[in-house]
C-alpha positions, 0 to 999 in steps of 0.5 A: 545727295540733293542739296537745297539751301533755304538761308545761309545765316553763317555766310550772310554774317560773314559777308556782313562782318567782311563788309563792315570791316571794309566800310570802316577801312575805306572811311579811314582811307578817306579821312587820310586823304582829306588830311593830306589834301588839307595839308597840301592846300594849307601849304599853297596858302602859306606860299601865296602868303609869303609871296604877298608879304615880301612883295609888301615888305612885311618881312617879319611876317613873311619869315613867320610864314616861312617857319609855318611852311617848314613845319608843314613840310616836316609834319609827317603825313597820317599813317595809312590805316590797316583793315582790322582783323577778323572780329571773334564773332567772325572767326566763330562764323567762319569756323562754323561755315567750315564745319558745316561744309565738311560735314555736307562733304562727308555726307554727300560721299555716303549718301545717294540721290535718294536723299535730300539735304536742306540747309538753313531751315528756320522757325520761331525756335531758331535755325537747324544747320541741316535737314535730311529727308530720305526713304528711311525718315527725317533727320535734324542735325546740329553741327558744332566745330569744336576742338576738344574732348566733348562730354554731355549729361542730359542737356548740359554739354561741356569740353576739355581742351588739350595741347598738341602734346596731350596735356589738359589745358582747360576743363569743364568748358560749357558748350552753348549758343549766345542764349546758353542753349546747348547743342541738344537744346538747340536742335530739339527745340527747332525740331519740336516745333517742325514736328508739330507743324507737319502734324498739322499737315498730316505728317506724323512722323518722328524726326530723328535728332543728331548732333555732329562735331565736325572738327577733325580733333573732336572726341567724344568722352562721357555721354550720359542721359543723351536727349538727342538720337545720335551723337557722333564726330565727322570721322565716325558719322554713319547715318546708314548704320544708325537708320538700318535699325529703324522702321520709319519708311517714307514713300516718294510722294510723302518725301516730296510733300515733306520737303515742299512743307518744309520750304513753306514753313521756312519761308513763313518764319523767314518773312515774319 
């Protein structure tokens, strides 16, 4: 499988978050160094004052500065700062990145070089995790790294969470992005826009929509009225089996044209 990376939003966010944590940590280190330096400079000034006081027979003043320098020595240095742990968003992004890579690794073992995988395509409706283009058709894939028993009814998705002993911990936990869109809404909105764009360029093809759950403990539960073509976990994903019943063949020229158009459309929306 050939892989084209148009953007890696998740990895970019992880790197940005890591850089921010490192920046804050370095700022705290710098403040600590400055405070220690100020303390040492103050000690030197006090030593000089004590020497001058006793030279000028200002004994009371000298003893007072001796007390001040004792306090200076006894005052502990500021504690060394600790770099902050991963933020909640960073944990989510790292998990998402693991999930996407898990799916790509799995597909790479299943699919031949006839397949082209495009990662990170974006248009005005958002970003889709993976596009697959091959002689059998075009696939748009939303990947979710979710641990739990997953259900959906139309565009409403939720999960039930169990502990390692199989006991139900939480139920009916909504699955959605920061804008409240479910996995099917995410992939459908972006894919609808891509389909319309390709039609304006004389590519009148249905793009199959898929939602793949990439956590090793993801399990499908109740699926009703699904609005995407295919739902699977990473353990039972089988693209060939799904496409074997389709009759939407693309020739080599069409594939090349579609890949080129997707790149151009992504570039247009990424720069606007």
